[in-house]
Residue, then its C-alpha position, 0 to 999 in steps of 0.5 A: m392817912f389811910c384808915y381801913k375798916q373792917n367792912f372794907t374787905p371787898y375792896l382790900y381783896l380787889a386791890q391785892n390783886t392788881n398792881f394798885y395794892i402795891v402802890h397804895q401799900v408803899l405810898t401808906s408806908l411813906i405816909l406812917s414814916y414821915h412822923k418818925h423820920n426826918k425830910k432828908r431820910m424820908k426823901k432817900n426812903f422815898i427814892k428807894s420805895l420808887l425803886v422797889t415799886a417799879l420793880m415789884i410792878c414789873c415782876n407781877s406783870i412778867n409772873a402773871q403772863s403765858f404763851e396761853d394768855l396771847e390769843t393771836f400767837e396762832d393767829g395770823w399766817l400772812k405776814v405783809f410789812a414795809r421794809c428798809t433794806s441795805f446791802n453792804s459788800t466789801y467790793t461794791a457800793d452800799i445800796k439801801g432803799f424802802t420797799v414791801n413784801v409778804a411772809l408766811r408764819g405758823d405758830r403753836p405753843d405746844a411741846w413738840a409742835v411744828r413751827t414755820r416761816y417762809e419768805n421769798p424777798t426777791l420781789g421787795d429786792f427788785l423794787v429797791y434795785v429798780t429805785d437805785l437805777s432810777k436814781d443813776l438814770k435821773n443823775n445820768v450816772y451809769k458807772k458810779q465806781k469800779y465795782d458796779d454790780h452786787a447781788h445779795g438775796a433769794g432766787f425762785l425758791g426763797w427762804g424757809q424754816a422749820y421747828i419744833n417746840v423741844i422745850a415749851k414753857d409758859k413764857f419760854i419756848i425754845s425750837p430747834g430745826i432746819s433752814g433751807g433755800d436758794y441764794l442768788f449772790g455775787n459781785r461784777y466790776d469794770k475793769p479798764g482795759i479788760g471790761y466787765k469781769n466777775q468775781d468770786p463768790r459768784g453764782y446761784y446756790f442751794a442751802i440747807g443747814p440748822a436753825i433755832m428759834a426762841s421765844y419770850c412772852i412779855n406780857n399778855f400782848m406782847w411776846v418775841d421771837a428771835y432765831v439764828n439760821y445757818d445755810i451750808t451751799l449744797g451746789k450751784t449753777q455753774d455759769e459765769v464761774v471765774d475760778p471752778n475751785y473757789p469754795d462755795p459760801s455759807f449764809i448766816s441769819i440772825g434776827a428778832d420780831l416783836n409781836t403784839d396781840k394785835k398783830l402788829f409787829g416789827g423786826f430785823r434780820l442780818n444775812k451775812v455771807i461766809d466767804k471761805g475763799y481768798n476774796n474774803d468778802q463781807s457782804t451783809r444785807l440788813d431787813i428791817s421791817l414793820g408790818v401786820c399779820f392776816 
């Protein structure tokens, strides 16, 4: 059984400021209870104590941290990452592949500070499509199905967001803002007896809309950013239009990134077209990324 002495005060002072003190107290109480209860009761108490200990350690770890403890929260403006991208459409074959890309970020934890994000996925998408095409060429397959062409990505401008920290607490930040960029979207299919035909919605779109990001500090070496962006089309190029009266689509993105103080991160982003016309295309693209910030 553990014994305490008056001259052991420095040890107690140190232990009380660590999670070890919690575990030590629980184990001490278990040993004392052994002389008062039978083994069956002891087993129940032991299980309860483990659960309480785990909860206390988690709470102690969470409550002790803030964004101010994250030394790299504001560092690392360049993101370099490997990515798995998959395109899924109502009318075309799914396309999936691995690629690489870069993005930009800017973060500050202060109230009313501006935070930014920017990425152009075009380079990464090009590598995915080239890989998919090479598989067809290798297998001597050029037209695998009726619908054989699909685009869902950015153009020359890319996608960017700017946020403002309207709520900035020690562990929690809420940042509404604005999102915008350009989109290349559309389907094309080979119809027997007619040839290639395009399907709406199809075009080069320019969009802007509201955005919001919420950040949570998990501990002193990890935090998570979650966001939603809704881009509304303001204009498009009119070449190869099928129906000039077809409504322009909107695009919504939902995603999250888990970041560490070692500048490593991982995350996902799901972008979905909002087709407001009769074709009701439910196309989505999913990006799963793993990389490092510089």
